[in-house]
N, C-alpha and C positions, 0 to 999 in steps of 0.2 A: 499590397503592403507598401507604405510610403518608403521610397528608396533612401531618403536621408535618415529616417528613424531606424530603418533596418541596418544601415551603415553604423549608426551610433550604437545600436544594440550589439553588433558583432564586436565593435571596439571595446565596449563595456565588458563583455565576457572575457575578452583577451586580457584586459587589465586585471581582472580577478585571478585569471590563470597565472599571469606574470607575478602577481603577489603571492601565489601558492596557497590562496584560501579556497580555490577551486582547482582540482587536478586537471580535469578535462571534461568535455561534454559532447553529446550528440543531440541535436534537436531536429524535429520533424513536424511539419504542419501540413495537413491536407484538408480539402473540403469534402463534402459528402459525395461528390462525383469522382473523387479520387485524384483531383488535380493537386499537385504538390505546390504549396504556396511558399514554403520556406524549408530549407534543408541545410544544416550547418554542422560542422564538427571541428573541434580544435583542442589543443592541450594534449593530455596523455591518458591512455588507457592503463599504462603502468609507468609512473614517473621514474622508478628505479632503473628500469630497463630501457627507458626512452621510447617505449612503444606509443605511437600516436593514436589518439582517438579519431575514428573516422565514422562515416555513415554506415559502415559494416560492423562496427564494434557491438558486441553483445554484452548487455548489462544484467546483473542480478536484480530482478524486479522487487524482491522481498514482498512487501504488502500489496504491491500492485498485482501480484499473483492472484489475489482474492477476487479480482474482477471476473476471472474465469470461473471461479466457484459460484459467484453470484449468478452468472449466466447458466451454469450447469443446474443449479437448483431450480431456476425458473423454467428451464426446459422440462424438468420432471413435473413441475406444477402444471404446465401445459398438457402433458401426457397423462395427467391424473394419478401419477405415482407418488406425488408428495402434495400435501395440503399445507399451505402457509400457516394456518391456524390450528393445526394438530400439534400435539406434543412430541418432542423428540423421542420420548419413551414409547410412543406408538410405533416407532420404526426400529428402535434398538433398546433392548431391555436394560442396558447399562445406564440409561438416562431416565428410567422410571423413578418416581418419588425422590426428586433431587433434594439435597439438604442445603441450608444456608448458614453461613457463619453469623450467628446472632451477636456474639461479643467475644472478647478475649478474657479468659480466666488468667489474670496476672499471677495469682499465687501458684498455679500449677503450670503456667506457661503453655496453655493449650487452648484451642478454639472451643467454644460452646456452640454446638450445632442444633438446628431445629428444622422441621420440614418446611419447604417453600410454601408460601401462602398463595402463590399465583403460578399458572402453568408455564413451563419452559417450552415455548412454541418455536417452530421453524422461523416464523416472522421475527420473534425476539432475538434469535441467533443472528439473523441478517441485519437487524437494525441496532444491534449492540445494546439492547436493553435486557439481555438474558441473565445478567449477573455472573456470567462466566468471565469474570474480570481476572486480570493478571497484574503482575508488577508494572506492566506498561501503563496501567492506570494510576499506579502509585497510591492506592488506597491503603490506609494504615493497617487495617485488619488483614487484607490480602498480603501486604508486604510481610507482615509478621508470620502469617501462615506459610507462605512460600519459603521464607528464610528458615523457619523452624523445621520444615520437612524437606528442605533442599530441593524444592521443585523449581525447575527452570522454565522460563517462558516458552510456551508452545510445545513442550515435550508431552508425549502421550499421557503420562501420569497426571499432568495438569488438566487434561480434558475432563477427567472424572473427579476432579477436586470439588469441594463444596462451593456453592455460589457465594458471591460477595453481598448480594442483595436479592430481594424478591424480584423475579422477572417483571419487566414493565414499569418498575418504580424509579429507575435511574438509568444513566447511560455510562458505559465504560468500554473503551476499546479492548479487544480481547482476542483469544485464539479460537473463538467459536466456529470459525470456518473449518477447522479440523473436524469438528463434530458434524458439520454439514457435509463435508466430503465423505465422512464415514457413512452417513445416511444415503448419499447419492450412490456410493458404491454398493451399498446393501440392496438398493432397489433397481440398479441399472448397471452395476459393474461387470457382471458376467465373468468374474474371476480376475479382472484387471486391477492393477494398482492405479493410484491417482495420476502418475506420470503418463502411463499409456492410455488412460481414459481421456485425458486432455488432448493427447496426440490424435486419438481417433475422432473425438467429437469436435475439436476446434482447430488444432494446428494444421492437420492435413486438409480438411474441408475448406479452410480459408486460405490455403496455400502460404502459410507462414513458415518459410524455409529457414529462417534464422531464429526460431523459437523452439525451446525444448526445456524439459526438466532434467535432462541428463547431458549437460554440455560436454563433460569430459569423456563421454563415450562416443562423441561425434567428431571425427577427425577434421571436419570442415569448421565446426563451431568452436572447438576447444582453443585454438590459437587466437581467437577473436574476443575471448572473454576478458572484460576489464577487471583489473585487480582492485580490491577495496583499498582505499587510502585512509589512514588513521590520522585524525586531527591531533596535533601536538599542543603542548601548553602555550606555545606562542601563536596559536591559531593556524599555523601552516600544516601541510599534509605530508605524510610519508606513506609510500606504498606498502601493502601487506608483504610484498616480497622481501623488504628489509625489516619487517616487524615480526618475522618468525613464521610466515605462512607463504607457501609457493602458490597456493590456489585455495579458493573457498571450499570449505567442507560441504556446503550445500551443493547439490547436484551430483554427488558421488554415490556409487551403489551402496556403500556402507551407511551413508546418511539415510537413504530410503529404507534400508532394512531396519534401522533404529527407530524409524517413525512408522513402522508397519506399512509402508508404502502409501501413506495417505496424508501427507502434509500438504495443506492447501494454503498455508499462510505465507510461505516464503519461497515456493518451489520453482517458479518459472524464471528462465533466462531469455532475454529477447533483445532485438535491436529496436531503436526508436521508430524506424519505418514500419517494422512488423507490428509493433504495438498500436501505431496509428491506424493501420489497416484493420486491426481487431476492433478499435474504437469506432470505426466506420459502420460497424454492425448497428450500433446504437443511433448513429446519425441517420441511418437509412431504415429505421423502423424494424430492425431485426434482421436485415439482409446484408451480407458481405458485399464488397466491391466486385467480387466475381459472380454475384447473383445467387449465391448459396444462402438459403434462409437458416438462421441460427436460432432466432427468437421470434415470437409474435409481436406485433405492434402493441398489443395490450400489455405484454410483459414489460416492454421498454417503458411504457407510460407509468406502470405501477412502480417500477424501480426508481423513477426520478421524483416521486412524490415525497414530501416530508412524512416520514413514518414514525416520528417520535413526539409529535405534538408540541407541547411547551417545553420539553426537555431540551437541553443544549448539549451538543457534542463537544466534550471537553477532553483534554489530553491528560493533564496532571491534576489530581485531586488533592494531593498533600505535598506542597512545595518544599516542606522541610525534609522530605525524603530524597530529593534529587535536585541537582543543579539544573534549573529549568532554562538557563540562558540559551541552550541549543536544542531544547527538547519539548518546547510547548508552542508549536506553530499555530498561528491564527491565519488560516488561508483566506479569510475575508478581510484581514487587516483592520479589524475594528468596525467595518462597515455594517455588518449585520451578524446575528447569531449563527453559529455553525449548526446546520441541521443534517440529519442522516436519513437516507432513503433505504432501499433494500440493498445494502452492501456498499453504498457509496455516500460520500459527502455531497450534499445538495444545497443550493442557494435558492431561497424563496423569492428573492428579488434580483434584478440585474445588478451586477457589481460595477463599481466605478472603474474597474479595469476592462470593462467591455464584455464580460461574460454574461451570456443570456441566462434568464431565470431557469431554475430547475435543471442545470447542467449536472453531469456526473463527473466527479473528480476525486482524486486521492493522491497519495504519494507512497514511496517505498522507503524502507529503513536504510537504504544505501544512497539516498538522494536521487530518486527517480520521481518524476511528477507528470500528471496528465490532467487534461480536461476534455470531456466529450460534450462540447457545447452544441446541444441539439437545436436550440433556437436559431443559432447562427450557422449551423451546419459545418462545424469545425472540430477537428481532432488535433489537439495541441499537446506535444510530448517533449519533455526535456529530460535527458538521462545523464547522471553523473555516478561516481562510485566512491563515496566518502562515508566515514563513520566517526562520530555520531552524525545522524542525519538532521535535516532541517536547520542547519546553520543559516543565519540571516543572509550570508552571501549567496548560498545555494538556493534558498527560497527566492531571492531577488532575481536569480537567473531565470527561473520559471515565470515569476510575476512579470518581469519586463519582456519576456517573450510574448506573453499574452497581451501586454499593452502594445507592443510593436505590431502585432497582428491586427490590432484595431486602430493603428495609427495614432496612438496616444503617447505623449511624452514619457520618457523613462523616469523612474524613481530609483536613482542609484544609491548604493551604500558605499561608504568609504572604508576600505580594508584597515586603514590605520585607526579609524574610529572604532571598528569592531574589536581590534586588539585592545584598545583602551577599555571598552565595555567588558571584555573577557577578563581582564586583569581586575577590574572592580568587582565582578561577580565572584571571582576566585577568592578575593579578600573577604568577601561577605560570608563565605562558608564557615 
């Protein structure tokens, strides 16, 4: 990495932290051989308490947890216990003969349902074309359904709700990973819940000592967990500690009981360095840095292919339902359509930020970001703890990390300009 660009990057992140549009961060970059190319941390893990963010800070991964589920499913495919093109109902009776919301009966304020015309397959659950949409997709029908029946994103009752569209006909981000986890546990769980399954299959074999689904039960990890910081109307952040929460509900025993022990969407807590080590599995054709094989080379290659054809991975389908200023990230920045592989965002062409084609990438709902750039042999991770996620300043922290890795000039955002845009967006609501 170019020393001058690296210096500029560190200074840029600190400027965003000083402006309180980013609370703090930890970043880690390593190559496929395990050599650390960049390691930095600054700002706060908890602004209210003055707790510094360090390279030992543990962050709530939120949707970056799903990468573990992706790998778990592919392991079962390799073992012949799961077939990507079989229906979910072939493994669990609850998913036989799925129904679709055809339209909304306005007079009776109820959904009109019909049988799905296409099969709900394991592949469709991984590539987000299953129709198991949620309010996260902000589809009008789904929004009305979930509001009408008080269904909350990712809760168990949502997993069995009607589909928003026929599988394979559209793309919508969703909680289908919970269904996948349910299936994996059915064929390979041996009585374990998802937290302990991940520990046995991934965390322990890969020697990820700062990774867990139960952080508050671990006396070493609990003090290192970053607090979520809530974005205020003026664009600045305040710690959960002063917003009514002493710690995240995620990761607590009562959380796991409420989800039947199988939440795969938000469950993992990890450090930036541990997550980079996990990503090294994909860089090395399925083998961890310690030599432990997790996946086959064929599985890794299948995961990084475009699995949705001409469909586009989009975040918000009805902008009238949500203020999209902070919640509709385009991680290719208009350079190319967003595509989806088996559980990951993939790019069919090299990006202008240096990312090699068919990299695996995504982010988490508390502002954690990653790329497993297989072509260039790089695992790039930036972790923050903010909500709502995907604020332009936070996205720029990751984008510019990726650019700095490739010795490209930074594309900075101005915190004052962001405040102006936020005010304009608020006035437009």
